[in-house]
N, C-alpha and C positions, 0 to 999 in steps of 0.2 A: 279167428283172431280179429278180423275186422269188425265183427259184431259184438266183441266182448265189452268194449266200453266206448266205442265210437271215436277212438284216438285218431285213426286215419281219416274218418269221415270229416272231422273238424280240421284236417290238415295241420295237426299239431305234431309235426315231425321235428327232429332235432335241427334240421337245416334252417328252419324259420327263426331260430333263436340266435343265429350268428350271421356273419357276412356271407354273401353268396360266393360260391367257388369262382376263382379267377384263374389267372395264368400261373406259371411256375413261380414267378417273382413274389406273388402274394403269399406263398408258403413261408417266406422269410419275414413277414410283417411282424414287428415287435410291439405293435400297438394294437391290442385287442379292441374290438368294436362291438357295439350292440345296437340294435334297432332303436329308434327314438321312442317307440311305444313301450319299451322295456326299461327305459331310464326314468327314475323317479327323482324329481327335483324337490328340495325341501327349503324352508325358510332359513334353517341353520346353515345350509350350504351356501345360500345366497349372501348371508351376512359374512361368512368367511371369504367369499369371493370379493365382496366390496372392500373388506379390510385388506386383502392382498393387493388389490389395485391401488389403494391409497398408499400403502407402505411402499409398493414398487415405484410409484410416481415420486414419492418423497426421496427415496434413495437414489433414483436415477437423476433427479434434479441436483441433489447434493454432489453426486459424482461428476455431473456436467460442470457445476460451478468450480469444483476442485480442479478438474482437468483444464478449464479455461484459465484459471489463475496460474497453473503450472507450479513447479517446485523451484525454490531458490537455493542455490549453493554458494556459501560465502567462503572464500579461500584467501588466506594471508600468505604472502611470500615476499622474500627479499626482492626489491625492484631490480630487474635486470637492465643492463645498459646504462649509459651515462646521459642524463638529460642536462644540458647546459643552460637552458633558458626556460623561463616560466612566465606566463601571462597573468597579470592581475587586472581585474575589471572592477572599477569603482564608480559609484554615483552617489555623491554626498552633498547635502545642502547645509552650509554653515551660516549662522546668523551674523555674518560680518561681510563687509564689502570685499570684492575680489582683490582690489588694490592693496588691502590691508593684510592679506594672507600670503604665506609661503608654504609650498608643498614640496617635500623632499623625501628621498629614499636613500638609505645607507645600508649596505649589506655586509655580511661577514668577510667578504673578500676585500673590503676596503673601498669599493666603488661607491661614489656619491653621485646621485642623479637629481637634477633639478626637475622634479616630476611635473611642475607647472608648465614646462615647455612641451611636454608630451601629452598632457591632458587638456581638456577644454574647460574654460572658466566662463560662465555666463551669469550676469546679474539677474536676480529674481527677487520676489517678495516672499517673506516667511509665511504670510497669510495664505499664499497660494498652495502651500504644502501641508499646512496643519489647519485645524479648525480654530474657533474662537477661544478655546480653553488651552491652546498650546499643545494639543495632543495630535498625534498622527491620525489621519482620517480613519484608519482601521480600528482605532480605539484600543481599549484594554478589556480583558476578560473579568469574570466575577472575582478572581483572586488578585486583581490588580496588575497582572502581568501584561506586558505589551503584546498585542496580537500580531504575530509575524506571518502566520500561515505556514510555518515550517513544520514539517513532519506529518505523520499520519496517526491520528488518535494518540497524540502526545508522544509519539516515538520520533527519534531523529531520522532525518532523511531529506528528501527534496520535495516534501509536500504531496507525494504521490503514493498510492497504495502498492502498485506493482512495478516490477522492473520494466515491463513493456511500456507502461505509461511514461516512465522516465526517459526511455530511449526514444519514444515517439515525440515527447516534448523537446528533447535535446537535438533532434534532427531538424528543428525549425531554424530558420536563419536568425542570427543574433543582431539586434539593432537597438541602440539606445533611443528612448522616447525623446520627443522634442520638449524643450523648456517652455512652460506656459508663457503666453504673451505678457510682456512686462508692462505694468502700469506704474508710471512715475520713474524715479531714479533707481529704486530697488534697495532693500536693506539687507539682502542676503546674497550668498554666492553659491552657485551650483558648480561643483567640480566633478567631471565625469569623463570616462574614456578608458582605454586599455593601455597598460604598461608592459613592455617586454623587459624582464629583469633576469638577473642571474638566479639559477635555481639553488640558492643557498639561503640560510637564515638572514633575515633583514628586518629593517624598521621603516615603516611608512608613517610620516608625521606631518601634521598641519599645524603651523605655528603662526604667531602674529609677526608682522613686518618689524624687523629690528630686534626680535626677541628669540630668534632661533639659536641653534648651537653655534653657528657662525653668523652673526647678524648681517643682514643685507638691507640697505636702505636706511632711511632715517628712523629714529626711535618713535614708535607709535604710542599715543597717549593711552594710559591704562584704562581710562573710563570707556574706551571703545571696545574693550575685550568682551566678547560673548561667544563662547565656543559651543553653544547649544547647536545640535546638529541632528540631521535625519539621514540615516543610511538607507538609501533605496536599493543599492546593489553593492555587494562585496563578494567576489568569487575569485577562484584561482583556476587557471587553465583556460580552455576555449570558452567563449562567452555564450552562455545559454540563458537568455533572459527569462525563459519560462520556468526554469528550475529555481526553487526558493531555497536559499541558504540560511544558516542560523541568524546572521545579522541583517538580512534583507528586511526592509520595511520596519525598522526600529527607530526609536527616537530617544535622545538623551539630552536633558536640559541642564544648563549650567546654573548653579545657585549663586555664583559670585563671578566677578571679573577674572580673578585668578583661580581658574578651575582646570584640573588636569584629568583627561579621560584616557584610560589605558585599556587596550584590547590585546589579549594574548591568545594567539590562534595556533593550533597544531594541525598542519595540513597533511592529509593522507591521499596519495594518488589512488584513483579508483577507476575501474573499468566495469561498465555495465554491458551485459551481453544477453541477447535473446535469440532463441532458435537453435537449430542443429549446427554442428560444426561446419558443415558445407556452406552454409549461408551466414555464419556468424559475423564474418567480416563486414557485411553490408548492414548489420543490425547491431552495431557496437558503437558506444561512445566512450571517449576517454576524458575524464574530468578529475576533479579533486573535491573531496569532502573535508570539512574541518570542524573541530571542536573549539569553542571559544570561552574564555574567562574574561569578565569585564570588571574593572575597578576604577572608580572615579572619586575624587576628593578635592576639597578646597586646599590651596597651597599658599605659601607666603610669596611676597614679591621678590624673594631671592631665588625662586625656582622658575622654571619655564612652563607657562600654561599652554594648553593646546590639546590636540587629538593625536594619540600615539598608538599605532598598530604594529605589534611585533608578531612576525610570522616565522614559524619553524617547520621545515619540511621533514616529515618522517621517512626513514629509509625502507619503508615497506610498501607493498602494492596490494590493495584490496580488490579482488575480482568477485563480482556478483553476477552469477549466471542464472538465468531463468530457462528451465527446460520444460517441455510439454510432450507428453506421450503422443505417439502417432494415432491416426484415426482408427487403424485396425486394433491397436491395443485398447483404445477407449471403447470401441464396439464390443470387444471381448469382455471387458469389465461390466458393461451394461447387460450383456447376455448372462454373465455369471450372477449378477444381482437379481435379475428377473427369475432365473432358474432357481436360485437359492430361496427366494420368497415363495415360489410355487411348491417346491419340495417341503419347505417348512409349513406352509399353509395346508398342504395335503396331509401331513402327519398330524398337524393340530386338529384338523377336521375329523380325521379318523379316530384319534384318541378321545376327542370330546364326544363323538357319536358313540364310541364304545362305552365310555363312562356313563353317558345318559342311558344307554340300553341296560347296563348293569344295575344302575340305581332304580330304573323302572321295574326290572325283574324282581329286585328285592322288595320293593313296595307292593308288588302284586302278590308275592309270596306271603308277606305279612298280613295283607288284607284277606287272602284266602284262609290263612291260619286262624284269624280271628273269627271269620264266618263259620269255620268248621267247629271251633270250640263252642260257639253259641248254638249251633245245630245239635251238638251232642247233649248240651244241657237241656234243651227242649225235649229230646227223646227220653231222658231220664225222668223229667217231670211228668 
């Protein structure tokens, strides 16, 4: 038998085609192996491998980005508890002198507050807040709208893309910026600070001296009226200067001495929360969002000119929670993605290799048939 075909002489026994015998554990090996010299690498297999690597990287990066952003859950509910006080933060520049202005608040409970005694009034120059064209330094966009920096990609919000950005910005200490150094006597007045008011519907208004609902002081000459103004800050609740609200950084110019500006705001208490329930308390901010409608017009001398802000508190609570899966869950998703790509790539390579083999076999059969027919014709001739 040994001399029949030299099989044993060339050491071509079955053991050389597989892995060498090992211990008992190797009998349970579910991954068959072959020696490198019996593995044939092809250009087609290389192309499929490169494609699987690219697809895997793309999907893993997409999953990582999605995991980092987390998922947001918006929940509306009736506000629990009774809140008796609410803070209003304002920073407004009016193009009139401080001594010619009255700032008042009147709410639905009948309380009337002389807000000027609780806010700071500092003289300033209009040119220090706007450019030479009378526009806010942030300017306007191509559609003529005042650029406020509010929202993300034209969506409402606080100018941040994700909840964790809002929470991080909200945890910074709030402090009003200093008034620019005054040159000269000043032609404008900066009114800024925080007011602690009743948490009910109310009106905040800035009028001229002697022309309010109940006139205080001597009658002011009408030629001095100019209620052009810049709203640098208008927010409700704790003061977070880094969060941009709808009316922040906006400008409104009066076209006449008797001009009335009206802002109607609808305030919604809002809670932003990031992280798991166990640590949510340390990564939560309580604030208020609001929607606003603005209306301005010239009026007659029988009406009261000025800036009027009407605020209405909604009886609902909006909770926005951002949750992110744990590291183990994220790792399992990555493993599933890579495994799925490998399985799909293996089947794709197998099917393409089989199709190529079938097509090649048919072509060979056609070519052999043509040669046979031509050989038969030659024999007949």
